[in-house]
TORPA-4810 file (N, C-alpha, C, O; in nm, 3 decimals):
<nodes>
NODE_1_17.021_12.802_-4.123_17.063_12.982_-4.098_17.187_12.979_-4.004_17.190_12.898_-3.912_M
NODE_2_17.264_13.044_-4.020_17.388_13.087_-3.920_17.332_13.154_-3.781_17.260_13.254_-3.780_S
NODE_3_17.368_13.097_-3.686_17.352_13.165_-3.544_17.388_13.326_-3.550_17.328_13.415_-3.490_A
NODE_4_17.506_13.340_-3.642_17.547_13.493_-3.653_17.491_13.561_-3.765_17.546_13.668_-3.789_L
NODE_5_17.397_13.529_-3.838_17.338_13.597_-3.959_17.275_13.749_-3.918_17.176_13.746_-3.845_K
NODE_6_17.317_13.857_-3.951_17.304_13.968_-3.937_17.349_14.052_-3.831_17.314_14.169_-3.815_G
NODE_7_17.444_13.976_-3.745_17.503_14.026_-3.623_17.619_14.121_-3.682_17.680_14.090_-3.784_Q
NODE_8_17.645_14.245_-3.605_17.770_14.316_-3.641_17.873_14.284_-3.575_17.852_14.272_-3.454_V
NODE_9_18.002_14.259_-3.617_18.092_14.215_-3.570_18.228_14.322_-3.599_18.283_14.328_-3.709_A
NODE_10_18.275_14.412_-3.464_18.391_14.474_-3.501_18.497_14.416_-3.480_18.506_14.343_-3.382_V
NODE_11_18.590_14.433_-3.557_18.735_14.368_-3.519_18.866_14.455_-3.556_18.907_14.504_-3.661_I
NODE_12_18.905_14.453_-3.451_19.059_14.552_-3.433_19.172_14.474_-3.515_19.190_14.356_-3.484_T
NODE_13_19.240_14.521_-3.605_19.364_14.451_-3.661_19.311_14.357_-3.760_19.352_14.242_-3.778_G
NODE_14_19.204_14.425_-3.830_19.118_14.367_-3.904_19.188_14.348_-4.080_19.154_14.269_-4.169_G
NODE_15_19.275_14.436_-4.080_19.321_14.436_-4.224_19.406_14.311_-4.250_19.423_14.301_-4.371_G
NODE_16_19.461_14.223_-4.191_19.554_14.134_-4.226_19.559_14.023_-4.113_19.483_14.029_-4.016_R
NODE_17_19.645_13.926_-4.128_19.662_13.797_-4.051_19.523_13.757_-3.976_19.409_13.761_-4.022_G
NODE_18_19.562_13.720_-3.857_19.443_13.664_-3.767_19.314_13.753_-3.800_19.214_13.696_-3.845_I
NODE_19_19.312_13.888_-3.780_19.177_13.972_-3.768_19.126_13.963_-3.927_19.007_13.979_-3.954_G
NODE_20_19.223_13.939_-4.026_19.129_13.941_-4.196_19.090_13.808_-4.191_18.980_13.797_-4.245_A
NODE_21_19.139_13.685_-4.143_19.084_13.560_-4.134_18.963_13.526_-4.054_18.884_13.439_-4.088_A
NODE_22_18.951_13.605_-3.935_18.841_13.608_-3.862_18.741_13.695_-3.948_18.634_13.634_-3.960_I
NODE_23_18.740_13.798_-4.002_18.664_13.887_-4.081_18.615_13.813_-4.181_18.494_13.827_-4.199_A
NODE_24_18.688_13.719_-4.269_18.645_13.658_-4.367_18.533_13.550_-4.309_18.420_13.546_-4.358_H
NODE_25_18.574_13.461_-4.199_18.481_13.356_-4.183_18.376_13.424_-4.092_18.278_13.351_-4.074_Q
NODE_26_18.371_13.521_-4.042_18.247_13.576_-3.994_18.162_13.622_-4.099_18.041_13.601_-4.089_L
NODE_27_18.209_13.684_-4.202_18.119_13.714_-4.318_18.090_13.605_-4.376_17.991_13.628_-4.446_A
NODE_28_18.126_13.485_-4.389_18.085_13.358_-4.430_17.972_13.286_-4.357_17.898_13.200_-4.405_Q
NODE_29_17.970_13.338_-4.229_17.884_13.308_-4.146_17.729_13.388_-4.140_17.635_13.355_-4.068_Q
NODE_30_17.732_13.506_-4.240_17.644_13.620_-4.269_17.644_13.721_-4.171_17.546_13.794_-4.157_D
NODE_31_17.792_13.736_-4.070_17.786_13.835_-3.996_17.829_13.968_-4.090_17.897_13.965_-4.193_A
NODE_32_17.778_14.067_-4.035_17.842_14.219_-4.093_17.983_14.242_-4.019_17.995_14.220_-3.899_I
NODE_33_18.071_14.280_-4.086_18.198_14.298_-4.020_18.248_14.451_-4.049_18.247_14.517_-4.153_V
NODE_34_18.280_14.475_-3.946_18.337_14.638_-3.962_18.500_14.603_-3.888_18.523_14.557_-3.776_F
NODE_35_18.588_14.638_-3.984_18.706_14.644_-3.972_18.794_14.770_-3.943_18.788_14.865_-4.021_L
NODE_36_18.883_14.774_-3.825_18.942_14.878_-3.770_19.101_14.835_-3.777_19.142_14.733_-3.722_I
NODE_37_19.179_14.917_-3.845_19.315_14.909_-3.821_19.388_15.032_-3.869_19.326_15.127_-3.917_A
NODE_38_19.514_15.030_-3.858_19.593_15.142_-3.894_19.612_15.204_-4.054_19.623_15.319_-4.095_R
NODE_39_19.612_15.071_-4.123_19.663_15.076_-4.267_19.535_15.089_-4.336_19.446_15.006_-4.316_T
NODE_40_19.521_15.175_-4.408_19.406_15.182_-4.504_19.413_15.085_-4.605_19.315_15.011_-4.617_Q
NODE_41_19.508_15.070_-4.680_19.521_14.974_-4.792_19.477_14.823_-4.740_19.407_14.748_-4.808_A
NODE_42_19.517_14.797_-4.637_19.501_14.648_-4.598_19.360_14.646_-4.578_19.294_14.552_-4.622_Q
NODE_43_19.305_14.743_-4.512_19.140_14.717_-4.456_19.085_14.734_-4.583_18.984_14.663_-4.591_L
NODE_44_19.106_14.800_-4.690_19.023_14.832_-4.796_19.027_14.706_-4.879_18.926_14.673_-4.942_Q
NODE_45_19.152_14.621_-4.885_19.162_14.514_-4.981_19.086_14.399_-4.919_19.018_14.319_-4.984_A
NODE_46_19.106_14.397_-4.763_19.018_14.263_-4.689_18.882_14.308_-4.709_18.798_14.228_-4.749_T
NODE_47_18.852_14.428_-4.685_18.671_14.469_-4.711_18.628_14.427_-4.858_18.526_14.359_-4.870_A
NODE_48_18.696_14.460_-4.965_18.676_14.439_-5.094_18.686_14.273_-5.088_18.581_14.210_-5.100_D
NODE_49_18.768_14.226_-5.076_18.769_14.078_-5.093_18.606_14.029_-5.066_18.531_13.965_-5.140_A
NODE_50_18.585_14.082_-4.937_18.479_14.009_-4.849_18.336_14.045_-4.924_18.252_13.958_-4.949_I
NODE_51_18.323_14.160_-4.952_18.199_14.226_-5.057_18.189_14.160_-5.169_18.080_14.124_-5.212_N
NODE_52_18.312_14.132_-5.237_18.305_14.064_-5.375_18.267_13.935_-5.356_18.208_13.881_-5.449_Q
NODE_53_18.290_13.866_-5.246_18.276_13.750_-5.247_18.115_13.685_-5.189_18.072_13.570_-5.178_S
NODE_54_18.049_13.838_-5.156_17.906_13.804_-5.103_17.892_13.857_-4.975_17.776_13.880_-4.942_G
NODE_55_17.976_13.881_-4.895_17.968_13.904_-4.768_17.940_14.050_-4.757_17.905_14.111_-4.858_G
NODE_56_17.954_14.114_-4.642_17.907_14.259_-4.605_18.026_14.292_-4.507_18.039_14.232_-4.400_R
NODE_57_18.114_14.393_-4.549_18.219_14.434_-4.478_18.243_14.605_-4.504_18.248_14.655_-4.617_A
NODE_58_18.254_14.668_-4.399_18.295_14.806_-4.372_18.425_14.813_-4.304_18.467_14.716_-4.241_H
NODE_59_18.490_14.924_-4.312_18.610_14.957_-4.252_18.646_15.114_-4.220_18.595_15.205_-4.285_W
NODE_60_18.744_15.136_-4.107_18.747_15.258_-4.062_18.910_15.260_-4.016_18.951_15.180_-3.932_Y
NODE_61_18.989_15.350_-4.076_19.145_15.341_-4.046_19.144_15.436_-3.914_19.100_15.551_-3.903_A
NODE_62_19.213_15.348_-3.808_19.226_15.418_-3.682_19.334_15.347_-3.600_19.344_15.225_-3.607_A
NODE_63_19.407_15.413_-3.531_19.492_15.357_-3.426_19.422_15.324_-3.295_19.347_15.405_-3.240_D
NODE_64_19.449_15.196_-3.243_19.360_15.166_-3.153_19.378_15.244_-3.008_19.291_15.247_-2.922_V
NODE_65_19.492_15.299_-3.000_19.562_15.368_-2.895_19.499_15.501_-2.879_19.497_15.556_-2.769_T
NODE_66_19.434_15.568_-3.014_19.400_15.697_-2.996_19.242_15.693_-2.953_19.159_15.625_-3.014_D
NODE_67_19.219_15.755_-2.866_19.080_15.737_-2.821_18.997_15.830_-2.902_18.883_15.791_-2.925_E
NODE_68_19.034_15.945_-2.950_18.927_16.029_-3.043_18.911_15.934_-3.182_18.804_15.917_-3.239_T
NODE_69_19.007_15.890_-3.213_19.004_15.807_-3.340_18.920_15.702_-3.336_18.836_15.672_-3.422_A
NODE_70_18.947_15.637_-3.222_18.853_15.509_-3.211_18.703_15.532_-3.152_18.609_15.456_-3.176_M
NODE_71_18.696_15.648_-3.072_18.550_15.690_-3.071_18.510_15.709_-3.209_18.424_15.627_-3.239_R
NODE_72_18.542_15.787_-3.303_18.464_15.797_-3.428_18.453_15.687_-3.492_18.351_15.683_-3.562_E
NODE_73_18.546_15.554_-3.497_18.547_15.449_-3.568_18.397_15.389_-3.502_18.302_15.361_-3.576_A
NODE_74_18.392_15.377_-3.370_18.271_15.325_-3.304_18.150_15.362_-3.359_18.060_15.290_-3.403_V
NODE_75_18.161_15.515_-3.350_18.048_15.587_-3.382_18.033_15.578_-3.542_17.923_15.609_-3.587_Q
NODE_76_18.101_15.550_-3.604_18.088_15.526_-3.754_17.998_15.350_-3.799_17.921_15.309_-3.886_E
NODE_77_18.057_15.303_-3.698_18.014_15.166_-3.712_17.872_15.179_-3.670_17.787_15.154_-3.756_A
NODE_78_17.834_15.213_-3.555_17.702_15.235_-3.525_17.605_15.296_-3.621_17.492_15.250_-3.640_L
NODE_79_17.660_15.412_-3.687_17.580_15.493_-3.790_17.551_15.409_-3.881_17.433_15.410_-3.917_A
NODE_80_17.643_15.312_-3.946_17.627_15.215_-4.056_17.520_15.101_-4.030_17.435_15.057_-4.107_L
NODE_81_17.551_15.063_-3.892_17.488_14.926_-3.864_17.372_14.919_-3.764_17.290_14.827_-3.767_T
NODE_82_17.368_15.037_-3.660_17.259_15.057_-3.568_17.288_14.994_-3.450_17.223_15.037_-3.355_G
NODE_83_17.396_14.871_-3.418_17.434_14.798_-3.331_17.582_14.730_-3.346_17.659_14.740_-3.441_R
NODE_84_17.597_14.663_-3.232_17.729_14.617_-3.224_17.703_14.452_-3.144_17.673_14.445_-3.025_I
NODE_85_17.715_14.366_-3.205_17.696_14.221_-3.116_17.809_14.166_-3.090_17.816_14.095_-2.990_D
NODE_86_17.907_14.181_-3.159_18.040_14.124_-3.135_18.166_14.225_-3.157_18.173_14.303_-3.251_I
NODE_87_18.246_14.214_-3.074_18.399_14.274_-3.046_18.488_14.175_-3.051_18.477_14.079_-2.976_L
NODE_88_18.600_14.188_-3.151_18.704_14.104_-3.140_18.825_14.172_-3.159_18.873_14.216_-3.264_V
NODE_89_18.882_14.173_-3.010_18.991_14.292_-3.013_19.144_14.191_-3.026_19.192_14.110_-2.946_N
NODE_90_19.189_14.233_-3.155_19.290_14.173_-3.207_19.405_14.229_-3.250_19.500_14.157_-3.279_N
NODE_91_19.410_14.357_-3.259_19.542_14.438_-3.289_19.650_14.457_-3.190_19.622_14.486_-3.074_A
NODE_92_19.742_14.445_-3.221_19.868_14.407_-3.160_19.986_14.418_-3.240_19.981_14.411_-3.363_G
NODE_93_20.097_14.434_-3.175_20.240_14.421_-3.241_20.351_14.396_-3.146_20.338_14.390_-3.023_F
NODE_94_20.449_14.384_-3.204_20.595_14.355_-3.130_20.698_14.467_-3.161_20.753_14.478_-3.271_I
NODE_95_20.718_14.540_-3.068_20.866_14.661_-3.108_20.952_14.653_-3.024_21.068_14.680_-3.055_R
NODE_96_20.922_14.615_-2.900_21.069_14.596_-2.809_21.093_14.434_-2.780_21.027_14.359_-2.707_A
NODE_97_21.205_14.408_-2.857_21.254_14.282_-2.820_21.396_14.278_-2.800_21.476_14.344_-2.867_V
NODE_98_21.425_14.204_-2.713_21.557_14.172_-2.641_21.542_14.154_-2.505_21.431_14.176_-2.459_G
NODE_99_21.650_14.110_-2.416_21.669_14.128_-2.282_21.615_14.285_-2.220_21.648_14.391_-2.272_L
NODE_100_21.542_14.276_-2.119_21.514_14.382_-2.031_21.617_14.500_-2.042_21.587_14.611_-2.084_I
NODE_101_21.735_14.465_-2.003_21.844_14.594_-1.996_21.886_14.641_-2.108_21.951_14.745_-2.116_E
NODE_102_21.854_14.570_-2.205_21.886_14.611_-2.363_21.752_14.682_-2.417_21.777_14.769_-2.501_Q
NODE_103_21.658_14.671_-2.397_21.538_14.750_-2.443_21.532_14.880_-2.429_21.577_14.949_-2.338_T
NODE_104_21.461_14.917_-2.544_21.460_15.079_-2.558_21.316_15.116_-2.487_21.212_15.069_-2.535_N
NODE_105_21.313_15.209_-2.358_21.191_15.223_-2.298_21.093_15.285_-2.379_20.975_15.254_-2.360_P
NODE_106_21.121_15.362_-2.463_20.988_15.428_-2.549_20.928_15.322_-2.646_20.811_15.334_-2.682_E
NODE_107_20.996_15.229_-2.686_20.937_15.112_-2.777_20.884_15.022_-2.668_20.774_14.970_-2.687_E
NODE_108_20.945_14.998_-2.561_20.887_14.914_-2.456_20.760_14.945_-2.423_20.681_14.851_-2.417_W
NODE_109_20.707_15.086_-2.394_20.594_15.104_-2.350_20.489_15.148_-2.485_20.369_15.169_-2.466_W
NODE_110_20.548_15.158_-2.612_20.491_15.155_-2.716_20.392_15.024_-2.750_20.279_15.028_-2.799_Q
NODE_111_20.483_14.886_-2.701_20.437_14.789_-2.747_20.325_14.741_-2.626_20.235_14.662_-2.656_T
NODE_112_20.337_14.796_-2.489_20.250_14.788_-2.383_20.112_14.841_-2.450_20.006_14.780_-2.456_V
NODE_113_20.147_14.984_-2.502_19.993_15.071_-2.496_19.930_14.982_-2.649_19.815_14.937_-2.656_E
NODE_114_20.022_14.973_-2.748_19.939_14.905_-2.858_19.871_14.780_-2.829_19.771_14.748_-2.892_G
NODE_115_19.919_14.711_-2.742_19.838_14.567_-2.729_19.764_14.583_-2.595_19.680_14.493_-2.591_N
NODE_116_19.759_14.650_-2.497_19.688_14.655_-2.392_19.593_14.779_-2.390_19.473_14.765_-2.368_L
NODE_117_19.645_14.891_-2.411_19.568_15.019_-2.393_19.459_15.016_-2.502_19.345_15.056_-2.480_K
NODE_118_19.500_14.969_-2.616_19.415_14.967_-2.743_19.306_14.865_-2.706_19.195_14.896_-2.750_G
NODE_119_19.311_14.755_-2.640_19.214_14.692_-2.591_19.109_14.717_-2.513_18.990_14.690_-2.527_M
NODE_120_19.189_14.789_-2.399_19.104_14.856_-2.321_19.000_14.982_-2.385_18.879_14.989_-2.365_Y
NODE_121_19.065_15.060_-2.451_18.977_15.180_-2.500_18.875_15.118_-2.586_18.763_15.167_-2.575_L
NODE_122_18.892_15.009_-2.682_18.815_14.964_-2.793_18.687_14.914_-2.665_18.576_14.968_-2.676_T
NODE_123_18.702_14.844_-2.584_18.619_14.765_-2.493_18.543_14.875_-2.446_18.421_14.880_-2.464_T
NODE_124_18.599_14.956_-2.394_18.544_15.092_-2.306_18.447_15.158_-2.390_18.341_15.194_-2.338_R
NODE_125_18.471_15.180_-2.519_18.388_15.256_-2.622_18.282_15.169_-2.692_18.183_15.219_-2.745_L
NODE_126_18.304_15.053_-2.689_18.177_14.929_-2.747_18.087_14.887_-2.628_17.971_14.851_-2.648_V
NODE_127_18.139_14.892_-2.506_18.063_14.810_-2.405_17.906_14.876_-2.376_17.803_14.810_-2.362_L
NODE_128_17.918_15.027_-2.370_17.798_15.069_-2.349_17.677_15.031_-2.438_17.562_15.010_-2.401_P
NODE_129_17.725_15.027_-2.552_17.612_14.984_-2.683_17.582_14.818_-2.616_17.464_14.801_-2.586_T
NODE_130_17.651_14.728_-2.598_17.633_14.609_-2.583_17.515_14.609_-2.429_17.409_14.547_-2.416_M
NODE_131_17.580_14.695_-2.341_17.497_14.679_-2.227_17.381_14.732_-2.225_17.299_14.686_-2.145_L
NODE_132_17.345_14.842_-2.314_17.214_14.891_-2.328_17.123_14.789_-2.455_17.001_14.798_-2.468_E
NODE_133_17.187_14.722_-2.517_17.122_14.588_-2.600_17.097_14.479_-2.498_17.008_14.399_-2.527_Q
NODE_134_17.149_14.465_-2.404_17.150_14.340_-2.291_17.206_14.217_-2.369_17.166_14.104_-2.343_G
NODE_135_17.297_14.242_-2.463_17.355_14.119_-2.510_17.492_14.149_-2.592_17.513_14.260_-2.641_S
NODE_136_17.562_14.065_-2.601_17.696_14.067_-2.674_17.788_13.965_-2.647_17.767_13.879_-2.561_G
NODE_137_17.906_13.971_-2.729_18.003_13.874_-2.713_18.155_13.957_-2.744_18.155_14.054_-2.820_Q
NODE_138_18.263_13.917_-2.687_18.369_13.992_-2.659_18.498_13.879_-2.669_18.532_13.815_-2.569_I
NODE_139_18.555_13.865_-2.782_18.655_13.793_-2.794_18.786_13.857_-2.777_18.798_13.947_-2.860_V
NODE_140_18.898_13.842_-2.694_19.037_13.899_-2.691_19.134_13.797_-2.731_19.151_13.694_-2.666_N
NODE_141_19.196_13.823_-2.835_19.290_13.754_-2.909_19.413_13.795_-2.822_19.451_13.912_-2.826_I
NODE_142_19.479_13.699_-2.740_19.599_13.740_-2.666_19.720_13.662_-2.735_19.750_13.672_-2.854_L
NODE_143_19.784_13.583_-2.644_19.895_13.506_-2.661_19.936_13.422_-2.568_19.911_13.436_-2.448_S
NODE_144_20.022_13.304_-2.634_20.063_13.211_-2.494_20.155_13.282_-2.433_20.186_13.239_-2.322_I
NODE_145_20.217_13.392_-2.475_20.313_13.487_-2.423_20.269_13.557_-2.284_20.336_13.592_-2.187_A
NODE_146_20.128_13.564_-2.309_20.066_13.611_-2.180_20.036_13.556_-2.055_19.998_13.611_-1.951_G
NODE_147_20.068_13.398_-2.092_20.058_13.295_-1.944_20.184_13.245_-1.916_20.204_13.203_-1.802_A
NODE_148_20.290_13.242_-2.014_20.420_13.186_-1.987_20.504_13.290_-2.045_20.486_13.371_-2.136_R
NODE_149_20.623_13.257_-1.948_20.755_13.367_-1.976_20.820_13.324_-2.094_20.825_13.204_-2.123_A
NODE_150_20.869_13.411_-2.162_20.972_13.392_-2.274_21.066_13.533_-2.271_21.028_13.649_-2.282_F
NODE_151_21.195_13.483_-2.255_21.278_13.556_-2.271_21.304_13.652_-2.383_21.330_13.607_-2.495_T
NODE_152_21.299_13.794_-2.361_21.323_13.886_-2.478_21.190_13.957_-2.503_21.186_14.062_-2.567_G
NODE_153_21.078_13.899_-2.452_20.970_13.951_-2.488_20.875_14.001_-2.374_20.758_13.971_-2.355_L
NODE_154_20.973_14.103_-2.289_20.920_14.134_-2.161_20.791_14.243_-2.191_20.692_14.232_-2.119_S
NODE_155_20.794_14.335_-2.285_20.672_14.425_-2.319_20.539_14.356_-2.358_20.432_14.384_-2.304_A
NODE_156_20.555_14.251_-2.468_20.485_14.214_-2.534_20.400_14.098_-2.435_20.277_14.090_-2.438_Y
NODE_157_20.469_14.027_-2.366_20.432_13.931_-2.244_20.355_14.023_-2.147_20.236_13.999_-2.128_S
NODE_158_20.416_14.128_-2.085_20.327_14.198_-2.009_20.204_14.249_-2.040_20.113_14.260_-1.958_C
NODE_159_20.199_14.280_-2.157_20.084_14.366_-2.236_19.992_14.252_-2.240_19.882_14.274_-2.189_A
NODE_160_20.015_14.123_-2.293_19.919_14.011_-2.301_19.879_13.949_-2.167_19.778_13.879_-2.159_K
NODE_161_19.951_13.972_-2.069_19.914_13.911_-1.959_19.804_14.022_-1.884_19.702_13.997_-1.821_A
NODE_162_19.863_14.141_-1.915_19.743_14.257_-1.852_19.623_14.239_-1.917_19.522_14.263_-1.851_G
NODE_163_19.606_14.196_-2.051_19.509_14.173_-2.150_19.429_14.043_-2.082_19.306_14.041_-2.073_G
NODE_164_19.493_13.961_-2.047_19.439_13.842_-1.983_19.346_13.866_-1.857_19.233_13.820_-1.842_L
NODE_165_19.403_13.932_-1.784_19.363_13.988_-1.637_19.227_14.054_-1.671_19.120_14.017_-1.624_M
NODE_166_19.244_14.169_-1.770_19.128_14.251_-1.813_19.017_14.198_-1.871_18.907_14.254_-1.871_L
NODE_167_19.045_14.075_-1.927_18.953_13.975_-1.988_18.878_13.913_-1.873_18.756_13.903_-1.880_T
NODE_168_18.956_13.863_-1.751_18.878_13.802_-1.654_18.805_13.917_-1.565_18.698_13.887_-1.511_R
NODE_169_18.845_14.011_-1.553_18.780_14.110_-1.476_18.654_14.162_-1.546_18.555_14.188_-1.478_I
NODE_170_18.654_14.177_-1.680_18.572_14.224_-1.756_18.448_14.098_-1.751_18.328_14.126_-1.754_L
NODE_171_18.498_13.966_-1.743_18.400_13.871_-1.762_18.319_13.877_-1.635_18.200_13.848_-1.643_A
NODE_172_18.368_13.910_-1.525_18.317_13.895_-1.394_18.224_14.009_-1.401_18.110_13.985_-1.359_K
NODE_173_18.247_14.128_-1.444_18.153_14.252_-1.446_18.034_14.222_-1.518_17.921_14.245_-1.473_E
NODE_174_18.061_14.165_-1.640_17.934_14.176_-1.729_17.850_14.041_-1.753_17.734_14.045_-1.795_V
NODE_175_17.914_13.930_-1.726_17.858_13.816_-1.754_17.687_13.791_-1.727_17.608_13.738_-1.805_R
NODE_176_17.658_13.846_-1.596_17.529_13.840_-1.570_17.442_13.933_-1.630_17.321_13.931_-1.608_K
NODE_177_17.500_14.022_-1.713_17.436_14.125_-1.776_17.409_14.139_-1.917_17.378_14.241_-1.979_R
NODE_178_17.433_13.971_-1.975_17.395_13.926_-2.096_17.505_13.952_-2.203_17.484_13.959_-2.324_G
NODE_179_17.640_13.968_-2.134_17.743_13.956_-2.238_17.838_13.877_-2.211_17.878_13.878_-2.095_I
NODE_180_17.899_13.790_-2.302_17.998_13.665_-2.289_18.131_13.740_-2.313_18.137_13.838_-2.387_R
NODE_181_18.247_13.687_-2.242_18.388_13.744_-2.268_18.473_13.627_-2.247_18.468_13.554_-2.148_V
NODE_182_18.565_13.612_-2.368_18.626_13.492_-2.364_18.791_13.557_-2.429_18.798_13.653_-2.506_S
NODE_183_18.888_13.495_-2.385_19.025_13.487_-2.427_19.065_13.381_-2.498_19.036_13.269_-2.454_A
NODE_184_19.138_13.391_-2.618_19.217_13.278_-2.687_19.357_13.330_-2.683_19.391_13.446_-2.707_V
NODE_185_19.419_13.250_-2.656_19.590_13.272_-2.628_19.656_13.166_-2.708_19.688_13.058_-2.658_L
NODE_186_19.680_13.204_-2.859_19.754_13.124_-2.943_19.898_13.110_-2.917_19.951_13.198_-2.848_P
NODE_187_19.964_13.023_-2.959_20.090_12.998_-2.970_20.135_13.063_-3.112_20.067_13.146_-3.172_G
NODE_188_20.257_13.016_-3.154_20.310_13.073_-3.268_20.211_13.087_-3.385_20.161_12.978_-3.411_A
NODE_189_20.166_13.192_-3.467_20.082_13.204_-3.560_20.167_13.247_-3.686_20.255_13.333_-3.684_V
NODE_190_20.123_13.171_-3.800_20.205_13.232_-3.922_20.157_13.354_-3.962_20.064_13.356_-4.042_D
NODE_191_20.206_13.456_-3.921_20.151_13.626_-3.954_20.288_13.692_-3.978_20.401_13.645_-3.960_T
NODE_192_20.249_13.813_-4.023_20.346_13.917_-4.033_20.414_13.978_-3.906_20.521_14.039_-3.911_D
NODE_193_20.345_13.956_-3.794_20.395_13.978_-3.658_20.571_13.927_-3.654_20.663_13.993_-3.605_I
NODE_194_20.577_13.834_-3.701_20.715_13.761_-3.697_20.816_13.862_-3.769_20.933_13.853_-3.732_W
NODE_195_20.786_13.954_-3.864_20.890_14.018_-3.920_20.923_14.154_-3.815_21.021_14.225_-3.839_G
NODE_196_20.855_14.175_-3.725_20.889_14.264_-3.619_20.975_14.227_-3.503_21.015_14.315_-3.427_E
NODE_197_21.010_14.086_-3.483_21.093_14.072_-3.384_21.189_13.997_-3.437_21.213_13.991_-3.558_G
NODE_198_21.262_13.924_-3.330_21.415_13.873_-3.372_21.407_13.707_-3.428_21.407_13.681_-3.548_G
NODE_199_21.400_13.609_-3.331_21.405_13.486_-3.347_21.275_13.441_-3.412_21.171_13.478_-3.357_Y
NODE_200_21.266_13.362_-3.528_21.157_13.327_-3.608_21.149_13.167_-3.606_21.234_13.118_-3.680_V
NODE_201_21.061_13.064_-3.531_21.085_12.952_-3.550_21.025_12.911_-3.690_20.983_12.993_-3.771_P
NODE_202_21.024_12.781_-3.708_20.990_12.730_-3.856_20.850_12.763_-3.894_20.766_12.681_-3.856_D
NODE_203_20.810_12.861_-3.959_20.671_12.900_-3.991_20.573_12.787_-4.054_20.451_12.781_-4.066_R
NODE_204_20.669_12.708_-4.086_20.556_12.571_-4.153_20.494_12.480_-4.035_20.400_12.406_-4.064_S
NODE_205_20.539_12.482_-3.912_20.482_12.430_-3.799_20.399_12.507_-3.708_20.347_12.465_-3.604_K
NODE_206_20.390_12.657_-3.773_20.288_12.734_-3.700_20.153_12.704_-3.725_20.120_12.623_-3.812_M
NODE_207_20.058_12.773_-3.643_19.917_12.755_-3.666_19.893_12.873_-3.770_19.941_12.986_-3.760_I
NODE_208_19.808_12.824_-3.875_19.749_12.913_-3.967_19.653_13.019_-3.900_19.596_12.995_-3.794_R
NODE_209_19.636_13.141_-3.973_19.554_13.239_-3.911_19.427_13.177_-3.915_19.344_13.182_-3.824_P
NODE_210_19.411_13.110_-4.039_19.237_13.043_-4.048_19.195_12.918_-3.925_19.081_12.879_-3.903_E
NODE_211_19.300_12.879_-3.867_19.295_12.798_-3.776_19.221_12.876_-3.645_19.116_12.840_-3.590_S
NODE_212_19.301_12.986_-3.611_19.265_13.076_-3.512_19.115_13.114_-3.521_19.033_13.105_-3.430_V
NODE_213_19.092_13.158_-3.651_18.973_13.209_-3.709_18.868_13.106_-3.664_18.780_13.151_-3.592_A
NODE_214_18.864_12.984_-3.694_18.800_12.908_-3.697_18.746_12.876_-3.545_18.628_12.856_-3.514_Q
NODE_215_18.847_12.875_-3.467_18.831_12.866_-3.289_18.735_13.002_-3.246_18.652_12.991_-3.156_V
NODE_216_18.753_13.119_-3.312_18.684_13.223_-3.291_18.546_13.232_-3.328_18.475_13.316_-3.272_V
NODE_217_18.491_13.144_-3.427_18.362_13.121_-3.468_18.284_13.024_-3.382_18.168_13.032_-3.342_V
NODE_218_18.385_12.919_-3.362_18.339_12.826_-3.262_18.286_12.878_-3.127_18.178_12.841_-3.081_N
NODE_219_18.369_12.968_-3.064_18.326_13.022_-2.955_18.188_13.116_-2.979_18.096_13.107_-2.897_L
NODE_220_18.180_13.181_-3.061_18.086_13.297_-3.089_17.953_13.231_-3.115_17.850_13.296_-3.101_L
NODE_221_17.951_13.081_-3.160_17.834_13.021_-3.198_17.817_12.912_-3.092_17.768_12.810_-3.139_T
NODE_222_17.843_12.909_-2.972_17.797_12.826_-2.888_17.686_12.841_-2.832_17.643_12.955_-2.813_L
NODE_223_17.613_12.729_-2.794_17.478_12.771_-2.753_17.478_12.855_-2.606_17.579_12.875_-2.538_P
NODE_224_17.364_12.894_-2.578_17.375_13.020_-2.465_17.392_12.941_-2.314_17.405_13.006_-2.210_P
NODE_225_17.389_12.815_-2.317_17.405_12.751_-2.179_17.562_12.713_-2.155_17.601_12.658_-2.052_D
NODE_226_17.635_12.743_-2.247_17.775_12.696_-2.238_17.862_12.852_-2.293_17.822_12.950_-2.356_A
NODE_227_18.002_12.814_-2.231_18.086_12.962_-2.251_18.190_12.907_-2.196_18.188_12.841_-2.092_H
NODE_228_18.323_12.940_-2.289_18.455_12.918_-2.266_18.501_13.064_-2.229_18.486_13.168_-2.294_V
NODE_229_18.580_13.038_-2.069_18.651_13.167_-2.039_18.778_13.184_-2.130_18.786_13.277_-2.210_D
NODE_230_18.863_13.102_-2.116_19.012_13.100_-2.150_19.042_12.966_-2.232_19.016_12.854_-2.188_E
NODE_231_19.107_12.996_-2.371_19.140_12.870_-2.456_19.295_12.892_-2.490_19.326_13.000_-2.540_L
NODE_232_19.389_12.800_-2.466_19.491_12.813_-2.526_19.499_12.680_-2.655_19.475_12.560_-2.658_I
NODE_233_19.546_12.782_-2.749_19.591_12.751_-2.864_19.706_12.729_-2.944_19.752_12.815_-3.019_L
NODE_234_19.762_12.597_-2.925_19.900_12.565_-2.964_19.954_12.496_-3.101_19.877_12.410_-3.146_L
NODE_235_20.038_12.512_-3.154_20.073_12.421_-3.268_20.070_12.297_-3.206_20.062_12.270_-3.087_P
NODE_236_20.078_12.215_-3.320_20.081_12.045_-3.311_20.185_12.019_-3.216_20.156_11.942_-3.124_Q
NODE_237_20.300_12.067_-3.218_20.430_12.028_-3.160_20.448_12.116_-3.048_20.557_12.118_-2.990_E
NODE_238_20.340_12.196_-3.006_20.352_12.279_-2.880_20.430_12.413_-2.901_20.423_12.486_-3.000_G
NODE_239_20.495_12.428_-2.803_20.579_12.553_-2.819_20.673_12.546_-2.912_20.734_12.440_-2.913_I
NODE_240_20.708_12.637_-3.002_20.810_12.634_-3.114_20.925_12.693_-3.066_21.024_12.703_-3.138_L
</nodes>
């Protein structure tokens, strides 16, 4: 029997890429997945594929930066399942690319909000349920850009660095209250996010989304006497 059987996992950015891969693999572990993202068609396609393969998936279309919409999404998850055991904060995008003096301030802040504010809001809305249960696991999908400087990615890097510090502080606040908090910092992953940026490395050398998902499942199924705070996952050749 899977250690995750019957557990409820909320996954933001769950309609495509890393989020969809995580949803599929958690469903294969007999978890119930609840997908949140902006694009209804992608959410429905991913949930339908999981349900048709024998898994259990629900979805709700919402922007993670919209507090009202996210509150409704979390309430819907609880109404359908009665609990939330796992939160995977995965939603994010790249909008402001270029040297700092060249960036559009509006796009810069949109990138920070989409990657950092969304993580904070989702966590803030899910956390009370986990604290009431006395158990839960939170995995924040960040980026190597949050730990190392990359020219031209100031907004994205600052958002992911903020997400790393948010993860560290949250872990300190809740680890003795039954909740495990981890950060995964992947290098280049072969997803559609590269269509939103400028320079694109050789995609054949990138990490597959399924590999990131496997790492997340491994973190979530660790025995209770062990925990991974932060994990850097790079392509075989390192930084591309």
